[in-house]
C-alpha positions as CSV (number, residue, x, y, z in Angstrom):
1,X,16.3,0.6,-23.9
2,X,18.7,2.8,-22.9
3,X,21.7,1.7,-21.1
4,X,20.4,0.4,-17.8
5,X,20.3,2.3,-15.0
6,X,20.4,1.4,-11.2
7,X,16.7,-0.1,-9.5
8,X,17.5,3.5,-6.8
9,X,17.9,5.8,-9.7
10,X,15.0,4.1,-12.2
11,X,12.8,5.0,-8.6
12,X,14.1,8.4,-8.3
13,X,13.4,9.4,-11.4
14,X,9.8,7.8,-11.0
15,X,9.0,10.3,-7.8
16,X,10.0,13.1,-9.6
17,X,7.7,12.5,-12.2
18,X,4.6,11.3,-10.3
19,X,5.2,14.1,-6.8
20,X,3.6,16.9,-8.7
21,X,0.3,14.5,-9.9
22,X,-0.9,14.5,-6.2
23,X,-1.9,10.3,-6.4
24,X,-4.6,9.3,-4.3
25,X,-1.7,7.2,-2.1
26,X,-0.4,10.8,-1.0
27,X,-3.3,12.2,0.2
28,X,-4.6,9.0,1.9
29,X,-0.8,8.4,3.8
30,X,-1.5,11.9,5.4
31,X,-4.6,12.0,6.8
32,X,-4.1,8.7,8.6
33,X,-0.9,9.4,10.4
34,X,-1.9,10.6,13.3
35,X,-1.6,7.8,15.6
36,X,-0.6,4.3,15.0
37,X,-4.0,2.9,16.0
38,X,-5.5,4.6,13.0
39,X,-2.7,3.5,10.9
40,X,-3.6,0.1,11.4
41,X,-7.3,0.7,11.0
42,X,-7.0,2.3,7.9
43,X,-4.2,0.6,6.3
44,X,-6.8,-2.5,7.5
45,X,-9.9,-1.3,5.6
46,X,-7.8,-0.4,2.2
47,X,-7.2,-3.5,1.1
48,X,-9.2,-4.4,-1.8
49,X,-10.3,-0.6,-1.7
50,X,-9.5,2.7,-3.4
51,X,-7.4,5.4,-1.3
52,X,-10.3,7.9,-1.3
53,X,-13.5,5.2,-0.2
54,X,-10.9,4.4,2.7
55,X,-10.5,7.8,3.5
56,X,-13.8,8.3,4.3
57,X,-14.5,5.6,5.5
58,X,-11.9,5.9,7.9
59,X,-13.0,9.5,8.5
60,X,-16.9,8.6,9.9
61,X,-15.4,5.8,11.7
62,X,-13.2,8.4,13.2
63,X,-15.7,11.1,14.0
64,X,-17.6,8.8,15.8
65,X,-15.0,6.5,17.6
66,X,-11.2,7.4,17.5
67,X,-9.6,4.8,20.2
68,X,-10.2,1.3,21.2
69,X,-11.7,2.0,23.8
70,X,-14.9,3.9,22.0
71,X,-14.7,1.5,19.5
72,X,-15.2,-1.7,21.5
73,X,-18.4,0.5,22.7
74,X,-20.4,0.6,19.0
75,X,-22.4,-2.0,18.1
76,X,-20.8,-4.3,15.2
77,X,-24.0,-3.2,12.8
78,X,-23.1,0.2,13.6
79,X,-19.4,-0.4,12.2
80,X,-20.6,-1.5,9.6
81,X,-22.9,1.3,8.5
82,X,-19.4,3.8,9.4
83,X,-16.8,1.6,6.6
84,X,-19.6,1.1,4.2
85,X,-18.5,0.8,1.1
86,X,-15.0,-0.7,1.7
87,X,-13.9,-4.1,0.3
88,X,-15.7,-7.0,2.8
89,X,-16.8,-4.5,4.8
90,X,-18.6,-7.1,6.9
91,X,-15.8,-9.2,7.9
92,X,-13.3,-6.4,8.3
93,X,-16.2,-5.1,11.1
94,X,-15.6,-8.0,13.1
95,X,-11.9,-7.3,12.3
96,X,-11.9,-3.7,13.3
97,X,-13.6,-4.6,16.5
98,X,-11.6,-8.1,17.7
99,X,-8.4,-5.9,17.5
100,X,-9.7,-2.8,19.2
101,X,-10.2,-5.6,22.2
102,X,-6.9,-7.2,21.9
103,X,-5.1,-4.2,21.9
104,X,-6.9,-3.0,24.9
105,X,-6.4,-6.2,26.7
106,X,-2.7,-5.0,25.8
107,X,-2.3,-1.8,27.6
108,X,-3.0,-0.1,24.1
109,X,-0.1,-0.6,22.6
110,X,-0.2,-1.0,19.1
111,X,2.3,-3.7,17.9
112,X,5.7,-2.7,16.4
113,X,6.7,-6.2,15.5
114,X,5.7,-8.4,12.4
115,X,5.3,-11.7,13.6
116,X,2.9,-9.7,16.1
117,X,0.9,-7.3,13.6
118,X,0.3,-10.5,11.4
119,X,-1.2,-12.0,14.6
120,X,-4.1,-9.6,14.2
121,X,-7.2,-10.6,12.6
122,X,-7.1,-9.2,9.0
123,X,-3.7,-8.6,9.2
124,X,-1.9,-9.4,6.6
125,X,2.0,-9.5,5.6
126,X,1.2,-6.6,3.1
127,X,-0.2,-4.3,5.9
128,X,1.9,-5.3,9.0
129,X,4.9,-3.7,6.7
130,X,2.7,-0.7,5.6
131,X,1.9,0.1,9.1
132,X,5.7,-0.7,10.5
133,X,6.5,1.9,8.4
134,X,3.6,4.4,8.4
135,X,3.5,4.1,12.4
136,X,6.8,3.1,14.1
137,X,9.1,4.5,10.9
138,X,10.2,0.7,10.8
139,X,12.1,0.2,7.1
140,X,9.6,-2.7,5.1
141,X,8.7,-3.3,1.8
142,X,4.8,-3.4,1.5
143,X,3.9,-5.7,-2.0
144,X,0.3,-4.5,-3.1
145,X,-1.0,-4.8,-6.6
146,X,0.9,-1.8,-7.9
147,X,4.4,-2.5,-6.3
148,X,3.7,-6.4,-7.5
149,X,2.5,-5.6,-11.2
150,X,4.9,-2.3,-11.4
151,X,8.2,-4.2,-10.3
152,X,7.8,-7.2,-12.6
153,X,7.2,-4.6,-15.4
154,X,10.4,-3.1,-14.7
155,X,12.0,-6.7,-14.4
156,X,13.1,-5.9,-10.5
157,X,11.3,-8.7,-9.9
158,X,10.2,-12.2,-11.4
159,X,8.1,-14.3,-9.1
160,X,4.3,-15.1,-8.9
161,X,3.6,-14.6,-4.9
162,X,3.9,-10.7,-2.8
163,X,6.7,-12.5,-0.4
164,X,8.7,-13.5,-3.1
165,X,9.0,-10.2,-4.9
166,X,9.3,-8.9,-1.4
167,X,13.0,-10.7,-0.8
168,X,13.3,-10.1,-4.4
169,X,13.2,-6.2,-4.1
170,X,15.3,-6.2,-0.8
171,X,18.1,-7.6,-2.5
172,X,18.0,-4.9,-5.2
173,X,17.3,-2.0,-2.8
174,X,19.1,-0.3,-0.2
175,X,17.5,-1.2,3.7
176,X,17.3,3.3,3.5
177,X,15.1,3.0,0.2
178,X,12.3,0.4,1.3
179,X,9.3,1.9,3.0
180,X,9.7,4.7,0.0
181,X,8.9,1.9,-1.9
182,X,5.5,1.5,-1.6
183,X,4.3,4.6,-1.3
184,X,6.5,5.9,-5.0
185,X,5.2,2.8,-6.9
186,X,1.3,3.2,-5.8
187,X,1.3,6.6,-6.8
188,X,2.8,5.8,-9.9
189,X,0.9,3.0,-10.5
190,X,-2.4,5.4,-9.8
191,X,-1.1,7.7,-12.7
192,X,0.8,6.4,-15.2
193,X,1.5,3.0,-14.5
194,X,-1.8,1.6,-14.2
195,X,-3.2,-1.8,-14.6
196,X,-5.0,-1.4,-18.1
197,X,-3.8,0.9,-20.7
198,X,-0.5,2.5,-19.0
199,X,0.6,6.0,-20.2
200,X,4.4,4.0,-21.3
201,X,4.3,7.4,-23.5
202,X,4.5,10.3,-21.4
203,X,6.6,7.6,-18.4
204,X,10.0,9.2,-17.8
205,X,11.5,5.5,-17.5
206,X,9.6,3.7,-20.3
207,X,13.2,3.1,-21.9
208,X,13.9,1.3,-19.1
209,X,11.0,-1.1,-18.6
210,X,10.7,-4.4,-19.9
211,X,7.2,-3.8,-20.4
212,X,7.5,-1.4,-22.5
213,X,9.7,-2.6,-25.0
214,X,7.9,-6.1,-24.9
215,X,4.7,-3.9,-26.2
216,X,6.6,-1.8,-28.4
217,X,7.8,-5.3,-30.1
218,X,4.7,-6.1,-30.4
219,X,3.1,-3.4,-32.3
220,X,6.1,-3.2,-34.4
221,X,5.5,-7.2,-35.3
222,X,2.0,-6.1,-35.7
223,X,3.0,-3.4,-38.4
């Protein structure tokens, strides 16, 4: 393994390699950044769903109803039809309707705090942090499956739960880097550092990666 680099520098190297690859996460985030409401609903839909599927489902939904006022007028079965086949589409349809009702009761305003966002149905820690970052430019770290996996592969985190990994990352990175972490690492996970058979041979930070080092050691032992 090469001489250690700071996590911030490694993140910069990852970003430079991944950017030209146009990972799905870039298109997804660009497509939803039209209003806080659209960001909130789209990010909620994205859980356990590929970005391309989420983009198409969000487009279908918002072409019909692009505000909480319009969504509350839809039949629940119509919402299901529009967002299918996102993961857990039946429960998400219920949550979309409930969130729209709550937002309307609050004067149409999307909550701007972590506590208020996570009080909404279907909005967990990762979703709330991503909404804060994308909708309100509030620095936050959204730990999804890619961020969780890659942080552990790089030795940046050692915990077994997303909230604890989030805390570890906050201690490693300056606050100004928090919001960029998700898009960079998700893009990295979608293109190079995949769950299975990661492309370590073309990865620009493989020599700084604990996972890659262990994999090479296993190959050498087998030889």
